[in-house]
N, C-alpha and C positions, 0 to 999 in steps of 0.2 A: 375400412382400413385399405391402402394403396401397397403394391408389392415395391420392392426396392430397385431402382433403375438398374439396365442390362449396361455392360460395358461393350463397345465396338464388335467384342468378339461373341457375343451374344450371351456371355455368363452373367450371372447376377453379380452384382458391383456389392463389396460390403457393407452391410447396415452402417448407420452412422446413427449419433445420437439425434439428429432432427429427423430421421424416418422415423424413429421410438414415437418421439414427440408428436409429431405429425398423427402416427399410426394411433397412438393412447389419447390425440384429442387435448395434450397437454402443453405446456409452454415449455421449452427446451431448458431451460433450469430447472424444472421441476422433474423431468423427465432424468435429467443428470444426477439430482439428490436422491431420487428415488432408487438409483442403482448404483450408488456411492455407499460403501461401508460408513458407519457413524452417521449418517444424515438422513436418513428414512425416518427417524423418530419426528422430523420436521413435517411432515406429509402423513395424511390420513391413511389406516393401513388398507382400506378399499382401493386407494387411488394406488398405492404401491405395488399391491399385487395386480390391478390392470397394466402399469406399465411394464411388469415383470414378465407378464404375459405375453407382451406384444413384442418385446424382448427378446424373448425365447422363439418365437414365431418366426422373427424376423433373422434370427440368427446373430444377433448382435453382441461383439464384445466390446468392453470397456478398452478405452486406448488408456493404457497404464502410463506410457511412455509421456503422451500429451500431458496426461495428470501430472505427471512427476516434475517435468520442466515448469509447469506454473505454480505449483506448491513445495517444490525442492523436496518433496517426503513419495514415496511409492509403499505401494500395500506390501512391503516385505520388512520382517524382522531379521537381525544378522545374529546368530547363536555360535559363540566361539568355545570350544572344549581344546583340551591340552593334548587329548589322546583318542581318538575316535575309535582306536581299537582295542580299548579298556570298557569291560562292560559297565562298569559303573555309571557311563555316561548315556547309557541307551535310554534307560526309564526316565532321565532328565530331558534328553533332545523330545522323546515322544510325548512327553507331558507339556512342554514347550509349545510342540506342533499343535496339539490338540486345543490349546487354550486360547491361542492367537487366530487358531483358525474360525472360532466363534464369533470374530468381529470383523473377521474378511481378509486376516492377512496370511501369508506365506512364509515359512523360515527358511534361511540359508543357512546352511551349517558349514563351518571351515574350522581345520583342525593346526592349534597352534604350534606343537611339536615341541610343547614346553621352552621356547625360545620367545625372548622378548622383543627382538627385531622382528621377527614372522608376527608377532600378534600385533604389534605397530602397523605393521604393512595390511595385513587384513584390515584393520578396521579403518584405515585411510582409503583402501577400496571400496568398503561397504559404504563408506561416506558418499565416496564420488559417486556410488549406484542410489544415493538417496534412499537407504533405509529408513525406515520410520523410529527404528529404537533397536536396542543391542541388548543381548542377555549373553556375559561372560564368564566362564568358569576358569578362565585361564590365570586374571590376575594373581600377581605375587604381590607381597608386602610392599606398602610403598611405592607401588608401580606408576612410573611416568606415563604409561599407556592410561591410567585415570585422566591426567591431565590433559591427554589427547583428547580422550572423548569429552570434556568439558568444553575445550576451546572449539571445538568442531559443533558443540551443540547438539549433538544426541543424547536423546532419553536413554539413561544405561542403567543396567540392574547388573550386580555382581551377584552369582551364585556360585555354592559351595564354598569358594575361595572368597575371604573378606579380604579387600587391600586396604582396610583402616582406615579409609579414607571419609571423614565426617561429610562432605560433599555428593558422596554418592550412596545410591540404597544396594543393599546386601540382604540376600536369603542365604542362611547357612546352617549347620547344624552346632548344636554345644558341644563340640568335639570334646572340649576339656572334662564337662560332668559326665558325658558317655565314657571316657577311659575310664576316668575316676572311677564310677561303678562296677568296670569289667575288673580292675585290679581288686577293688574290694571282693569279689566273686573269686578272684585267685585265693586271695587271703583268707577268707573264709573256708576255701578247702584244706588249707594249713599250709600252704607252700609258704617259704621263708625266703627263696633266694630266686628272684625274679629278673628277667632281662627284657627289654623293650628296642625293639628294632625300629629306627626311625630312617630317614630320606633325610638330605639336608633341609634346613628351615627356612626355606624359601619363600615358603607360602604359610597362609594364615592356618591350613590344617595341621600342617606338620607342628606349627609351633604350639598351637591351641590343645594337641593330643598328647605332644610330650608334656605341656603343663599340667595335663592332667594326672600323666602317670606320676610326675614330682609331688602334686598335692596329695596323692593316695600316700605316697611314702610319709606325709607327715602324720597321719592319723596314727589314733593311739593304738589301734589294733596291728598297726605295722611297725610298732617298737621292737626293736632287735632282728627286723627283718633285712636284708640286702637287697638293693636296688640298681641294676645296672642297665645301662644304654650303649646300645651298638650304632653306630650310622652307616646305614646302605648308602649306595650311588644312586640307585634306580627304584621304581616303584613296583617291578616284576615279577614273575616267576622266576625268572635265570638268576636273577638277583637274591630272592631268597634263598635258593638252594645253594650259593655261592656263600652269603653269610650263614647258614645254617653249617654247612661242612668245613667253615674256618673257624666256627666256634668250638664243634666237637674236635677238631684238630687239637685245639689251641688247651682243653682240657675246661669245656661248659661245665661250672658247678649249678647253675639254676636248674629247678625243677619244673619251671614255666615260664614260656618264651612266648610274648605279645608283638605282634607283627602291625607296623602301619596300618596296612591295610590286608587283603583277603589275598591278593596276589603276591604278596610277600611269603603271607603265612604258607598259603599252598607250595611254595618252593621251598620252604623250611619242611613242610611235612614229607615232600620227594626226598629231600636231603637224610632226614631221619628213619623213612624206610629203607633207603640205600644202606644206611648203616646200622640196620638192624636194631635202632632204637624203638623203643615201644611207646607207643602215642595214646593215651594219656601216662600209662603205666609208669613209664619212667621220665616223661617231659610232657607236661600241658601245652596246649596252644590255641592261641587266639588271634584274631583277626578283626578287622574293621571294615564295614560296608552291605556285609550280609547278602555277598551276591547268588545269582540263580545259581543252582546245582551243588553250592557247598552243603547242604544238605545229603548230596549225596556222594561225600567222599568218605575215605574209608581210613579213618572214623570221621563222621560228621564236623564240620569245622564251628565251634563257639565263634560267635562273631558280634559286633555291633552295629544294629541295624540303623541305617542310617537314611533311610525312604529317599530314595532318588525320586520319583512320581511326587511326592510332595513340594520338593525342592524345586522340581520346575514347573509346576502348577502356580505357586507363590512365588516364584520370579516372574514368569510371564503374566501373571495378573497385574503384579506390582508393576511392570511396564505399561501395560493398558492403561494403569491408571497415571502413571506421568504422561503417557503420549496425549490423553485429553486435558492434563493437567500441568503444566511444564513448571508451574510457580509453586507446585505441592514441595513441602521439604522432605530432605532424604531421611529413608526411613532403613531400619534395622531388626529384620525381623531372625530369631531363632529360632529353630525345631530341635525338640527333643528325642534324641536317640534313644535305644533301649537295647540291653545286652540279649541276643538269643542264645541261651545255652544249650550246647548240644555233645557231640561224644567225645570232641578232643581235649576236654578239660576233665579233671578227675583228681581226688585224694592227693595229696602231696606223697610220694613213695616214700617207704621208710629209708633210713640211712644207709642200709646193709644194702639196698636194690642199687641206688645212686653209687656206693664204692665198688660194687661189682661191675658195674658199668664201667666205671672209669677205668678198671683194669682191664678190662677187654677193648677198650680203645686203646689203652697203652699198648697191649700187646701186639694189638693189628698193627699199629704205628711201627712197633720195632720190626715185624716181619716186613712191612713195606721197605 
């Protein structure tokens, strides 16, 4: 095996695929396939290992730019989420990165900020960078960005949020069934007056969870119960705190409050503590997503576990399949969430307790 040539300044030139092929005693095309993700199955493992060893000794690095210009695809996957600061997306991102890495891909992550215009701009930019495929957690219902992905010809999988377009594959949780199961838990605890806090219904997650809440209201065990819905403006802790303060100020009668997600639920809990309202003694509280540290709150939060890592892995696995076979039909995968019961939910309080609470709140308002 010969060394790579030296430049005029005496330094060794960057090794090329020709150098690798020469050192391994194989044709250039064989060396190229051996060092290309997804193509090694066409060569014996013994030859692949020999070529890899020569490449390592020469310090050879694949020219991914040249490859992308030839194939119009790079060894990269685009992953778009609506809010990078939301801990919900961390396990999804990690699982996607781990799964695609097994096939030689790296992941570029972008944040759409819940903006349709920004989402479309990111997709356009990633397309110009020749990403091999996209995993998108930012689609809204009937999103025009889906049409954009289809026109650009980028293999795309929706994760967490389903745009409800039969031409695109998706991996989501069965939010409706999960929330319905959580309401049943609340009803079994004897609660007769329940409030659900929902964000605007722009995404499938919001719409499906509300449908689950409403479906539970039609159960036989829900006869004679009151179900109320309050709309939030955002998905975060400050909004949950604002909503709960507003509900308490206007005379909240519910003995159980169910939030669209854990962040809203945490905000609600902050407001309850600030107002001196016992949870779950006076008001039970639930969230969705079962984020890390929800078990460390006081009281620990009852939440619907939505398996972020499973969502990430399944969406990435489906995308790898699409990249290998662009003609395969779209697929919709629904994963099953389950309630994780903790200390923030308890038996419905006696009527006398709720009356005392309402009177105390009224006295406080009078003082203010």
